[in-house]
GUMARTI-272715 format. One line per field, with one value per residue: residue number from 1; residue in three letters; x, y, z of N, C-alpha, C, CB in turn. Coordinates in Angstrom, 1 decimal, always signed. Glycine has a CB too. Layout:
BEGIN
resi <- c(NUM_...)
resn <- c(ALA_...)
n_px <- c(X_...)
n_py <- c(Y_...)
n_pz <- c(Z_...)
ca_px <- c(X_...)
ca_py <- c(Y_...)
ca_pz <- c(Z_...)
c_px <- c(X_...)
c_py <- c(Y_...)
c_pz <- c(Z_...)
cb_px <- c(X_...)
cb_py <- c(Y_...)
cb_pz <- c(Z_...)
This chain:
BEGIN
resi <- c(1_2_3_4_5_6_7_8_9_10_11_12_13_14_15_16_17_18_19_20_21_22_23_24_25_26_27_28_29_30_31_32_33_34_35_36_37_38_39_40_41_42_43_44_45_46_47_48_49_50_51_52_53_54_55_56_57_58_59_60_61_62_63_64_65_66_67_68_69_70_71_72_73_74_75_76_77_78_79_80_81_82_83_84_85_86_87_88_89_90_91_92_93_94_95_96_97_98_99_100_101_102_103_104_105_106_107_108_109_110_111_112_113_114_115_116_117_118_119_120_121_122_123_124_125_126_127_128_129_130_131_132_133_134_135_136_137_138_139_140_141_142_143_144_145_146_147_148_149_150_151_152_153_154_155_156_157_158_159_160_161_162_163_164_165_166_167_168_169_170_171_172_173_174_175_176_177_178_179_180_181_182_183_184_185_186_187_188_189_190_191_192_193_194)
resn <- c(UNK_UNK_UNK_UNK_UNK_UNK_UNK_UNK_UNK_UNK_UNK_UNK_UNK_UNK_UNK_UNK_UNK_UNK_UNK_UNK_UNK_UNK_UNK_UNK_UNK_UNK_UNK_UNK_UNK_UNK_UNK_UNK_UNK_UNK_UNK_UNK_UNK_UNK_UNK_UNK_UNK_UNK_UNK_UNK_UNK_UNK_UNK_UNK_UNK_UNK_UNK_UNK_UNK_UNK_UNK_UNK_UNK_UNK_UNK_UNK_UNK_UNK_UNK_UNK_UNK_UNK_UNK_UNK_UNK_UNK_UNK_UNK_UNK_UNK_UNK_UNK_UNK_UNK_UNK_UNK_UNK_UNK_UNK_UNK_UNK_UNK_UNK_UNK_UNK_UNK_UNK_UNK_UNK_UNK_UNK_UNK_UNK_UNK_UNK_UNK_UNK_UNK_UNK_UNK_UNK_UNK_UNK_UNK_UNK_UNK_UNK_UNK_UNK_UNK_UNK_UNK_UNK_UNK_UNK_UNK_UNK_UNK_UNK_UNK_UNK_UNK_UNK_UNK_UNK_UNK_UNK_UNK_UNK_UNK_UNK_UNK_UNK_UNK_UNK_UNK_UNK_UNK_UNK_UNK_UNK_UNK_UNK_UNK_UNK_UNK_UNK_UNK_UNK_UNK_UNK_UNK_UNK_UNK_UNK_UNK_UNK_UNK_UNK_UNK_UNK_UNK_UNK_UNK_UNK_UNK_UNK_UNK_UNK_UNK_UNK_UNK_UNK_UNK_UNK_UNK_UNK_UNK_UNK_UNK_UNK_UNK_UNK_UNK_UNK_UNK_UNK_UNK_UNK_UNK)
n_px <- c(-26.6_-23.4_-20.6_-19.0_-16.2_-15.0_-13.5_-13.3_-12.7_-11.6_-10.8_-8.3_-9.3_-12.1_-12.3_-11.7_-13.9_-16.0_-15.4_-15.7_-18.5_-19.6_-20.3_-20.3_-19.8_-20.9_-20.7_-23.6_-23.8_-23.1_-25.0_-26.5_-24.5_-23.6_-25.9_-25.8_-24.0_-23.6_-25.1_-23.3_-20.9_-17.3_-15.3_-12.9_-11.1_-9.4_-7.1_-6.0_-5.0_-4.7_-6.5_-8.7_-7.6_-5.0_-1.5_+0.5_+0.8_-1.1_-1.7_-2.6_-4.1_-6.9_-9.0_-11.0_-13.6_-16.9_-20.0_-23.2_-25.9_-28.6_-29.9_-29.9_-29.2_-29.9_-28.5_-28.5_-25.8_-22.9_-20.0_-16.6_-15.0_-16.0_-18.3_-21.9_-23.2_-25.2_-24.6_-25.0_-25.3_-24.1_-24.4_-21.6_-19.5_-16.7_-13.3_-12.0_-9.4_-7.7_-4.7_-3.3_-2.2_+0.5_+0.2_+2.5_+3.9_+2.5_+2.1_+3.4_+2.2_-0.6_-3.5_-4.9_-3.1_-1.7_-0.3_+0.2_-1.6_-3.1_-4.2_-6.2_-9.0_-9.6_-10.5_-13.2_-14.3_-15.5_-14.8_-14.8_-12.9_-10.6_-11.2_-8.9_-7.2_-8.6_-8.3_-5.5_-5.2_-6.8_-5.2_-2.9_-3.7_-4.5_-5.5_-2.8_+0.6_+3.0_+5.4_+4.4_+2.9_+2.3_+3.0_+4.8_+4.8_+6.3_+9.7_+10.8_+9.8_+7.1_+6.7_+7.7_+10.0_+13.4_+14.8_+13.1_+12.4_+10.7_+7.5_+8.0_+6.9_+4.3_+1.4_-0.3_-3.4_-4.3_-6.1_-6.4_-7.2_-8.4_-7.3_-8.5_-11.0_-12.8_-13.4_-13.7_-12.5_-9.5_-7.7_-4.5_-1.8_+0.8_+4.1_+5.0_+7.5_+9.8)
n_py <- c(-3.2_-1.8_-2.3_+0.4_+2.5_+4.5_+7.4_+8.9_+11.9_+12.7_+13.8_+12.1_+11.6_+11.7_+9.5_+7.4_+7.6_+7.0_+4.3_+3.2_+3.5_+2.2_+3.5_+5.9_+9.2_+12.4_+16.0_+18.2_+19.3_+17.4_+15.5_+14.6_+13.6_+11.5_+9.9_+8.8_+6.8_+3.3_+0.3_-1.8_-0.7_+0.0_+1.6_+3.9_+5.7_+8.7_+10.5_+13.7_+15.1_+14.4_+15.7_+18.3_+20.8_+20.4_+21.1_+19.4_+17.1_+14.1_+12.5_+9.9_+6.7_+5.7_+4.0_+1.2_-0.3_-1.6_-0.4_-1.1_-0.7_+1.0_+3.3_+6.7_+8.4_+10.6_+11.3_+12.5_+12.8_+12.6_+13.9_+14.0_+17.2_+16.7_+18.1_+18.5_+17.3_+17.0_+15.0_+13.5_+10.1_+6.8_+3.3_+1.2_-1.6_-1.8_-2.8_-4.5_-4.9_-3.3_-1.7_+1.5_+3.3_+5.2_+7.7_+8.3_+5.9_+4.7_+6.4_+6.4_+4.3_+4.5_+5.3_+7.5_+9.4_+10.3_+12.7_+16.3_+17.9_+16.3_+16.2_+18.2_+17.5_+16.2_+18.0_+18.2_+16.2_+13.8_+11.4_+9.5_+6.6_+4.4_+0.9_-0.5_+1.0_+0.7_-2.1_-2.2_-0.7_-2.2_-4.6_-3.6_-2.5_-4.5_-7.9_-9.1_-9.9_-7.3_-7.8_-9.4_-7.8_-6.4_-3.8_-0.7_-1.0_-3.4_-4.4_-4.8_-5.3_-4.8_-1.4_-1.1_+0.2_-0.2_+0.9_+1.0_-0.6_-3.8_-3.3_-0.7_+2.5_+1.7_+2.3_+2.2_+2.1_+3.8_+4.7_+7.5_+9.2_+12.5_+15.4_+17.9_+17.3_+15.6_+12.1_+11.8_+9.9_+10.3_+10.0_+8.4_+7.8_+5.6_+4.8_+1.5_-0.5_-2.8)
n_pz <- c(-6.4_-6.8_-4.6_-2.9_-1.9_+0.8_+2.2_+5.3_+6.9_+10.0_+13.3_+15.3_+17.9_+17.4_+15.6_+17.3_+19.1_+17.3_+16.7_+19.2_+19.6_+17.4_+15.0_+12.3_+12.4_+11.2_+10.6_+10.7_+8.1_+6.2_+5.8_+3.5_+1.9_+3.5_+3.5_+1.0_+1.0_+0.5_+1.9_+2.4_+1.9_+2.0_+4.5_+5.5_+8.0_+8.1_+9.9_+10.3_+12.6_+16.2_+18.0_+17.1_+17.8_+18.1_+17.4_+16.5_+13.9_+13.2_+11.0_+10.0_+9.1_+10.8_+11.4_+10.1_+8.3_+7.6_+6.4_+8.0_+8.0_+6.4_+7.2_+8.1_+11.0_+13.8_+16.7_+20.0_+21.9_+24.1_+22.6_+21.4_+21.7_+24.6_+24.3_+23.7_+20.9_+17.9_+15.7_+12.4_+11.8_+10.8_+11.0_+11.6_+11.1_+12.6_+12.2_+14.8_+15.7_+14.2_+13.1_+13.6_+11.0_+9.8_+7.2_+5.8_+5.4_+3.4_+1.3_-1.2_-2.6_-2.7_-4.6_-3.8_-2.8_-5.0_-7.2_-7.0_-5.7_-4.0_-1.4_-1.2_-1.8_+0.6_+2.4_+2.2_+3.9_+3.4_+1.1_-2.0_-2.5_-4.3_-5.0_-5.0_-3.3_-0.9_-0.5_-0.1_+2.2_+3.9_+4.0_+5.2_+7.7_+9.2_+10.2_+9.9_+10.9_+11.2_+9.6_+7.6_+6.0_+2.8_+1.9_+2.7_+5.7_+6.1_+6.1_+3.6_+0.2_-2.2_-2.5_+0.0_+2.4_+2.7_+4.7_+6.9_+9.7_+10.4_+11.6_+12.4_+13.2_+13.6_+15.3_+18.4_+20.1_+23.1_+25.9_+27.9_+30.9_+31.0_+32.7_+32.3_+31.3_+33.2_+33.5_+30.8_+28.1_+26.4_+23.4_+22.9_+20.9_+20.8_+19.9_+19.2_+20.7_+19.3)
ca_px <- c(-25.8_-22.0_-20.0_-18.0_-15.3_-15.0_-12.5_-13.8_-11.6_-12.0_-9.7_-8.1_-10.3_-13.4_-12.2_-11.8_-15.3_-16.8_-15.1_-16.3_-19.9_-20.0_-20.9_-19.5_-20.6_-20.4_-21.3_-24.9_-23.7_-22.7_-26.1_-26.8_-23.4_-23.7_-27.0_-25.5_-23.2_-24.3_-25.2_-22.1_-19.7_-16.2_-15.1_-11.6_-11.0_-8.1_-7.0_-4.8_-4.6_-5.3_-7.6_-8.8_-6.8_-3.5_-0.7_+1.3_+0.0_-1.1_-1.6_-2.7_-5.4_-7.1_-10.1_-11.5_-14.8_-18.0_-21.4_-24.0_-27.3_-28.8_-30.5_-29.1_-29.9_-29.3_-28.6_-27.8_-24.9_-21.6_-19.0_-15.4_-14.2_-16.7_-19.5_-23.0_-23.5_-26.1_-24.1_-25.6_-24.6_-24.5_-23.9_-20.4_-18.8_-15.3_-12.3_-11.6_-7.9_-7.0_-3.7_-3.3_-1.0_+0.8_+0.1_+3.9_+4.3_+1.8_+1.9_+3.8_+1.5_-2.0_-4.0_-5.4_-2.1_-1.0_-0.5_+0.7_-2.7_-4.0_-4.9_-7.2_-10.3_-9.9_-11.2_-14.7_-14.6_-15.9_-14.6_-14.7_-11.5_-10.6_-11.2_-7.5_-6.7_-9.3_-7.7_-4.2_-5.4_-7.2_-4.1_-1.9_-4.2_-4.6_-4.8_-1.6_+1.7_+3.7_+6.3_+3.7_+2.2_+3.0_+3.4_+5.0_+5.2_+7.3_+11.1_+11.1_+8.7_+6.6_+6.4_+8.4_+11.2_+14.3_+15.3_+12.1_+12.3_+9.4_+6.7_+8.4_+5.8_+3.0_+0.9_-1.3_-4.4_-4.4_-7.0_-6.0_-8.1_-8.0_-7.6_-9.4_-12.4_-12.9_-14.2_-13.7_-11.3_-8.8_-6.8_-3.1_-1.2_+2.1_+4.8_+5.4_+8.9_+9.8)
ca_py <- c(-2.0_-2.1_-1.8_+1.5_+2.7_+5.9_+7.9_+9.9_+12.7_+13.1_+13.8_+10.8_+11.5_+11.4_+8.2_+6.5_+7.6_+6.3_+2.9_+2.7_+3.5_+1.5_+4.4_+7.0_+10.5_+13.6_+17.2_+18.3_+19.7_+16.2_+14.5_+14.1_+12.7_+10.3_+9.1_+8.2_+5.6_+2.0_-0.5_-2.7_+0.0_+0.1_+3.0_+4.1_+7.0_+9.3_+11.6_+14.6_+15.4_+13.7_+16.5_+19.4_+21.9_+20.0_+21.6_+18.3_+16.3_+12.6_+12.0_+8.4_+6.0_+5.3_+3.0_+0.7_-1.1_-1.6_+0.1_-2.2_-0.3_+2.1_+4.4_+7.8_+8.8_+11.7_+11.0_+13.5_+12.1_+13.3_+13.6_+14.8_+17.1_+17.0_+18.9_+17.7_+17.6_+16.1_+14.6_+12.5_+8.8_+5.5_+2.1_+0.7_-2.6_-1.5_-3.9_-4.1_-5.0_-2.6_-0.9_+2.9_+3.3_+6.5_+7.9_+8.4_+4.6_+4.2_+7.5_+6.1_+3.2_+4.7_+6.2_+8.6_+10.4_+10.6_+14.1_+17.3_+18.5_+15.1_+16.4_+19.2_+16.9_+15.8_+19.1_+17.9_+15.4_+12.4_+11.3_+8.2_+6.1_+3.3_-0.4_-0.9_+1.7_+0.1_-3.4_-2.0_-0.2_-3.4_-5.4_-2.9_-2.1_-5.7_-8.3_-9.8_-9.3_-6.2_-8.3_-10.1_-6.9_-6.2_-2.4_+0.3_-1.4_-4.4_-3.9_-4.9_-5.7_-3.7_-0.2_-1.1_+1.0_-1.1_+1.5_+0.9_-2.0_-4.4_-2.8_+0.7_+3.4_+1.2_+3.0_+1.5_+3.0_+3.7_+5.7_+8.1_+10.2_+13.9_+16.2_+19.0_+16.7_+14.4_+11.0_+11.6_+9.2_+10.9_+9.0_+8.6_+6.8_+5.4_+3.9_+0.3_-0.9_-4.1)
ca_pz <- c(-6.4_-6.5_-3.4_-3.1_-0.8_+1.2_+3.2_+6.1_+7.6_+11.3_+14.3_+15.9_+19.0_+16.8_+15.1_+18.5_+19.6_+16.3_+16.8_+20.5_+19.5_+16.2_+14.0_+11.6_+12.6_+10.5_+10.9_+10.0_+6.7_+5.4_+5.9_+2.2_+1.5_+4.4_+3.1_-0.3_+1.2_+0.4_+3.1_+2.6_+1.5_+2.9_+5.0_+6.2_+8.6_+8.1_+11.0_+10.2_+13.9_+17.2_+18.3_+16.1_+18.2_+18.2_+16.4_+15.9_+13.0_+13.3_+9.6_+10.0_+8.9_+12.2_+11.5_+8.8_+8.5_+6.6_+6.8_+8.2_+7.9_+5.4_+7.8_+8.7_+12.3_+14.5_+18.1_+20.9_+22.9_+24.3_+21.6_+21.7_+22.9_+25.8_+24.0_+23.2_+19.5_+17.3_+14.4_+11.6_+12.0_+10.2_+11.8_+11.0_+11.8_+12.6_+12.4_+16.2_+15.9_+13.1_+13.5_+13.1_+10.1_+9.3_+5.8_+5.1_+5.0_+2.2_+0.4_-2.6_-3.2_-2.8_-5.6_-3.1_-2.6_-6.2_-7.6_-6.1_-4.8_-3.6_-0.1_-1.3_-1.6_+2.0_+3.1_+2.1_+5.0_+3.0_-0.4_-2.5_-2.8_-5.2_-4.4_-4.8_-2.1_+0.3_-0.3_+0.4_+3.6_+4.7_+4.3_+6.1_+9.0_+10.1_+11.3_+9.8_+11.6_+10.4_+8.6_+6.6_+5.2_+1.5_+1.6_+3.7_+7.1_+6.1_+5.9_+2.2_-0.6_-3.1_-1.8_+1.3_+2.5_+3.3_+5.9_+7.9_+10.3_+10.6_+12.7_+12.7_+12.8_+14.0_+16.5_+19.2_+20.8_+24.5_+26.4_+29.2_+31.5_+30.9_+33.9_+31.9_+31.1_+34.1_+33.1_+29.3_+27.6_+25.3_+22.7_+22.8_+20.1_+21.2_+19.0_+19.9_+20.5_+18.8)
c_px <- c(-24.3_-21.5_-19.0_-17.2_-15.1_-13.9_-13.2_-12.7_-12.2_-10.8_-9.5_-9.0_-11.7_-13.4_-12.4_-13.2_-16.2_-16.6_-15.8_-17.8_-20.4_-20.7_-19.9_-20.4_-20.0_-21.2_-22.7_-24.8_-23.4_-23.8_-26.4_-25.7_-23.3_-24.8_-26.7_-24.6_-24.0_-24.2_-24.0_-20.8_-18.6_-15.9_-13.7_-11.6_-9.6_-8.1_-5.8_-4.2_-5.3_-6.6_-7.6_-7.9_-5.3_-2.7_+0.1_+0.4_+0.0_-1.0_-1.6_-4.1_-5.7_-8.2_-10.5_-12.6_-15.7_-19.3_-22.3_-25.5_-27.4_-29.4_-29.5_-29.8_-29.1_-29.6_-27.9_-27.1_-23.6_-20.7_-17.8_-15.6_-15.0_-18.0_-20.7_-23.4_-24.6_-25.7_-25.0_-24.7_-25.1_-23.8_-22.7_-19.9_-17.3_-14.4_-11.7_-10.1_-7.1_-5.9_-3.9_-2.0_-0.7_+0.8_+1.5_+4.4_+3.6_+1.6_+2.3_+3.1_+0.0_-2.4_-4.5_-4.4_-1.2_-1.3_-0.1_-0.4_-3.7_-4.7_-6.1_-8.7_-10.7_-10.6_-12.7_-15.2_-15.0_-15.7_-14.5_-13.3_-11.7_-10.7_-9.8_-6.9_-7.3_-8.6_-6.3_-4.3_-5.9_-6.1_-3.1_-2.4_-4.5_-5.6_-3.4_-0.4_+2.4_+4.6_+5.7_+2.9_+3.0_+3.5_+3.8_+5.6_+6.4_+8.7_+11.4_+9.8_+8.1_+6.1_+7.0_+9.6_+12.2_+14.9_+14.3_+12.1_+10.9_+8.7_+7.0_+7.2_+4.4_+2.6_-0.2_-2.2_-4.3_-5.2_-6.4_-7.0_-7.5_-8.3_-8.5_-10.8_-12.5_-13.9_-14.2_-12.4_-10.8_-7.8_-5.4_-2.5_+0.3_+2.8_+5.2_+6.8_+8.8_+10.1)
c_py <- c(-2.4_-1.5_-0.7_+1.7_+4.1_+6.1_+9.0_+10.6_+13.2_+13.2_+12.4_+10.5_+11.1_+10.0_+7.2_+6.4_+6.9_+4.8_+2.4_+2.6_+2.7_+2.3_+5.2_+8.2_+11.6_+14.8_+17.3_+18.6_+18.6_+15.2_+13.9_+13.2_+11.4_+9.3_+8.3_+7.0_+4.3_+1.2_-1.3_-2.0_+0.0_+1.5_+3.0_+5.5_+7.4_+10.5_+12.5_+15.0_+14.5_+14.4_+17.7_+20.5_+21.6_+20.6_+20.5_+17.4_+14.8_+12.0_+10.5_+7.9_+5.3_+4.3_+2.5_-0.3_-1.1_-1.1_-1.1_-1.9_+0.9_+3.4_+5.4_+8.3_+9.9_+11.5_+12.0_+12.7_+12.9_+12.9_+14.4_+16.2_+17.5_+17.8_+18.0_+18.2_+16.7_+15.8_+13.6_+11.2_+7.7_+4.4_+1.5_-0.5_-2.4_-2.7_-3.6_-4.1_-4.2_-1.7_+0.5_+3.0_+4.7_+6.6_+7.8_+7.0_+4.0_+5.2_+7.2_+5.0_+3.4_+5.6_+7.5_+9.7_+10.6_+12.0_+15.1_+17.9_+17.4_+15.4_+17.4_+18.6_+16.5_+16.8_+18.9_+17.0_+14.0_+12.3_+9.8_+7.8_+4.8_+2.0_-0.9_-0.3_+1.0_-1.3_-3.2_-1.6_-1.4_-4.3_-4.9_-2.7_-3.4_-6.7_-9.0_-9.1_-8.3_-6.8_-9.0_-9.1_-6.5_-4.8_-1.6_-0.2_-2.4_-3.8_-4.0_-5.4_-4.5_-2.5_+0.0_-0.2_+0.1_-0.5_+1.5_-0.5_-2.5_-3.8_-1.3_+1.6_+2.9_+1.9_+2.2_+2.5_+2.7_+4.9_+6.2_+9.1_+11.6_+14.6_+17.4_+18.5_+15.5_+13.4_+10.8_+11.0_+10.0_+9.9_+9.4_+7.5_+6.8_+4.5_+2.7_-0.1_-2.4_-5.1)
c_pz <- c(-6.1_-5.2_-3.7_-1.8_-0.5_+2.2_+4.0_+6.8_+8.9_+12.2_+14.8_+17.1_+18.5_+16.3_+16.2_+19.0_+18.6_+16.5_+18.1_+20.3_+18.2_+15.2_+13.3_+11.7_+11.8_+10.9_+10.2_+8.5_+5.7_+5.4_+4.5_+1.7_+2.2_+3.9_+1.8_-0.2_+1.2_+1.7_+3.4_+2.1_+2.5_+3.3_+5.8_+6.8_+8.6_+9.1_+10.8_+11.5_+15.0_+17.7_+17.4_+16.5_+18.3_+17.1_+15.7_+15.1_+13.4_+12.0_+9.4_+9.7_+10.3_+12.4_+10.2_+9.2_+7.4_+7.2_+7.0_+8.2_+7.0_+6.0_+8.4_+9.9_+12.9_+16.0_+19.0_+21.9_+23.1_+23.2_+21.9_+21.1_+24.2_+25.5_+23.6_+21.8_+19.0_+15.8_+13.7_+11.7_+11.1_+10.9_+10.9_+11.8_+11.6_+12.8_+13.8_+16.4_+14.9_+13.7_+12.9_+12.3_+9.6_+7.8_+5.1_+4.7_+3.8_+1.1_-1.1_-3.3_-3.4_-3.9_-5.0_-3.0_-3.8_-6.7_-6.6_-5.2_-4.3_-2.3_-0.2_-1.2_-0.2_+2.8_+3.1_+3.3_+4.7_+1.5_-0.7_-2.8_-3.7_-4.4_-4.1_-3.5_-0.8_+0.5_+0.3_+1.9_+4.5_+5.0_+5.3_+7.5_+9.8_+9.6_+11.1_+10.6_+10.6_+9.3_+7.5_+5.7_+3.9_+1.2_+2.8_+5.0_+7.0_+5.7_+4.4_+1.5_-1.4_-2.2_-0.5_+1.2_+3.3_+4.6_+7.1_+8.5_+10.4_+11.8_+13.0_+12.3_+13.2_+15.3_+17.1_+20.0_+22.3_+25.0_+27.7_+29.6_+31.4_+32.2_+33.5_+31.7_+31.9_+33.5_+31.6_+28.9_+26.4_+24.7_+22.8_+22.0_+20.5_+20.2_+19.8_+19.6_+20.0_+19.9)
cb_px <- c(-26.3_-21.1_-19.3_-18.8_-13.9_-16.3_-11.2_-14.9_-11.1_-13.1_-9.9_-6.7_-10.3_-13.8_-10.9_-10.8_-15.7_-16.4_-13.6_-16.0_-20.4_-20.9_-21.9_-19.1_-20.6_-20.6_-20.4_-25.7_-22.6_-21.4_-27.4_-27.0_-22.0_-23.8_-28.3_-24.8_-22.3_-23.8_-26.4_-22.3_-20.0_-15.0_-16.2_-10.4_-11.6_-7.7_-7.0_-5.3_-4.8_-4.3_-7.6_-10.2_-7.3_-3.4_+0.3_+2.0_+0.4_-2.5_-0.4_-2.3_-5.3_-7.5_-11.3_-10.3_-15.5_-18.2_-21.9_-23.7_-27.9_-29.7_-31.5_-28.8_-30.0_-29.9_-28.1_-28.8_-24.7_-21.0_-19.6_-14.2_-13.0_-15.9_-19.2_-24.2_-22.2_-27.6_-22.7_-25.9_-24.6_-24.0_-25.0_-19.3_-19.3_-14.9_-11.2_-12.2_-7.5_-7.9_-2.3_-3.2_-1.3_+2.2_-0.5_+4.9_+4.1_+0.4_+2.7_+5.3_+1.7_-2.5_-5.3_-5.8_-1.1_-1.5_-2.0_+1.4_-3.5_-3.1_-3.9_-7.1_-10.5_-8.5_-10.9_-15.1_-15.7_-17.4_-13.2_-15.6_-10.7_-9.4_-11.9_-6.6_-7.0_-10.8_-7.5_-3.4_-6.4_-8.4_-3.3_-1.5_-5.5_-4.9_-5.6_-1.1_+2.7_+4.4_+7.4_+2.7_+1.9_+2.1_+2.3_+3.8_+4.0_+7.0_+12.1_+12.3_+7.6_+5.4_+4.9_+8.7_+11.0_+15.4_+15.7_+10.7_+13.0_+9.4_+6.9_+9.7_+5.9_+3.0_+0.4_-0.7_-5.8_-3.0_-8.4_-4.6_-8.5_-8.6_-6.3_-8.9_-12.6_-13.4_-15.6_-13.8_-11.6_-8.1_-7.2_-2.5_-1.3_+2.3_+6.1_+4.4_+9.7_+10.9)
cb_py <- c(-0.9_-1.6_-2.9_+2.8_+2.0_+6.2_+8.3_+9.4_+13.8_+12.1_+14.8_+10.7_+12.8_+12.4_+8.0_+6.9_+9.1_+6.7_+2.6_+3.7_+4.9_+0.3_+5.4_+6.6_+10.8_+13.3_+18.4_+19.4_+20.7_+15.6_+15.1_+15.2_+13.4_+10.6_+9.9_+9.2_+5.7_+1.2_-1.3_-4.0_+1.5_-0.5_+3.5_+3.9_+7.0_+9.8_+11.0_+15.9_+16.9_+13.4_+16.9_+19.9_+22.4_+18.5_+22.6_+17.5_+16.4_+12.2_+12.6_+7.9_+4.9_+6.5_+3.5_-0.1_-0.7_-3.0_+1.1_-2.8_-0.1_+1.6_+4.0_+9.0_+7.6_+13.1_+9.6_+14.5_+10.6_+13.0_+14.0_+14.1_+18.1_+17.6_+19.9_+17.9_+17.5_+16.8_+14.1_+12.9_+8.4_+5.5_+1.1_+1.8_-4.1_-0.4_-3.9_-5.1_-6.4_-1.8_-1.4_+4.0_+2.4_+6.9_+9.2_+9.0_+3.6_+3.7_+8.7_+5.7_+1.9_+5.3_+5.5_+8.3_+9.9_+9.6_+14.3_+18.4_+19.5_+13.9_+17.0_+19.9_+15.8_+15.4_+20.5_+17.3_+16.0_+12.1_+12.0_+8.0_+5.8_+3.3_-1.4_-0.4_+3.2_-0.1_-4.1_-0.9_+0.9_-4.1_-5.7_-1.6_-1.3_-5.3_-9.1_-9.8_-10.4_-5.3_-9.2_-11.0_-5.6_-6.6_-1.6_+1.0_-2.0_-5.5_-4.7_-5.9_-6.3_-4.3_-0.1_-2.5_+2.4_-1.5_+3.0_+1.4_-2.0_-5.9_-3.6_+1.1_+3.7_-0.3_+4.4_+0.4_+2.7_+3.7_+5.3_+8.8_+9.8_+14.6_+16.8_+19.6_+16.5_+14.8_+11.2_+13.0_+7.8_+12.2_+8.9_+8.6_+7.1_+4.9_+4.6_-0.8_-0.8_-4.3)
cb_pz <- c(-5.4_-7.7_-2.6_-3.5_-1.1_+1.7_+2.6_+7.1_+6.6_+11.9_+15.4_+16.4_+19.8_+15.8_+14.4_+19.6_+19.7_+14.9_+16.9_+21.6_+19.4_+16.6_+14.8_+10.1_+14.1_+8.9_+10.6_+10.7_+6.5_+5.8_+6.4_+1.2_+1.6_+5.8_+2.9_-1.2_+2.5_-0.7_+3.1_+1.8_+1.1_+2.2_+6.0_+5.2_+10.1_+6.7_+12.4_+9.5_+14.2_+18.4_+19.9_+16.0_+19.5_+18.2_+16.9_+17.1_+11.6_+14.0_+8.9_+11.3_+7.7_+13.0_+12.3_+8.1_+9.8_+6.0_+5.8_+9.6_+9.3_+4.3_+8.9_+7.6_+13.2_+14.0_+18.4_+21.5_+22.5_+25.7_+20.1_+21.1_+22.8_+26.8_+22.8_+24.2_+18.6_+17.2_+14.5_+10.1_+13.5_+8.7_+12.1_+10.8_+11.2_+13.6_+11.3_+17.1_+16.0_+12.3_+13.0_+14.3_+8.9_+9.8_+5.5_+6.1_+6.1_+2.6_+0.8_-2.5_-2.4_-1.5_-6.4_-1.7_-1.5_-7.4_-8.0_-6.9_-5.7_-3.4_+0.9_-2.7_-2.6_+2.6_+2.5_+0.8_+5.8_+3.4_-0.8_-3.7_-1.5_-6.1_-5.3_-6.0_-2.1_+0.0_-1.7_-0.3_+3.7_+3.9_+2.9_+5.5_+8.9_+11.5_+12.1_+8.4_+11.9_+11.3_+9.3_+7.2_+6.0_+0.4_+0.9_+3.9_+7.8_+5.1_+6.6_+1.9_+0.3_-3.9_-1.7_+1.7_+3.3_+2.4_+5.6_+7.5_+11.7_+10.6_+13.9_+12.0_+11.4_+14.2_+16.1_+20.1_+20.3_+25.2_+26.6_+29.0_+33.0_+29.7_+34.4_+30.6_+29.6_+35.5_+33.5_+28.7_+27.2_+25.8_+21.3_+24.3_+18.6_+22.6_+18.4_+19.4_+21.8_+17.7)
């Protein structure tokens, strides 16, 4: 069976939780779609917001990896934002050092963002993307140095913006304890200075 590539749409907080637990978790309504993913398929997570209730957008690719098992499981465990849910899950080997890359830096080079209504399919929560888009995202999210990346992040090059300095817009993950949810780690992306 041919390898396919997928984009999952989750909050940044959920993406961080998925990476920490080595899974991709979806709501109960997406069980069938999750089961259709192949065992070695590629998966990228896109996060419109850090937390579902946030007003400020994140609009970034937050994780990339490959599925490692074919079974779909349902495990009861704490999930953001501090509730107990029973999402459907698949095991994923996430790239541990992947950078969080803002969509705006790659919008002009991805097939995903072509066309005026490109964001509409994202509402489904899980969509197939092209092998080309997955390759571009894999190159951009790491592990090369920002100036060695061919699109968006580098100061120049195909799809690059000469007005963006190398590394500009790169976001790094940092966990902070929440006063509202004691003991629960909440994500915070901070722009790195050069």
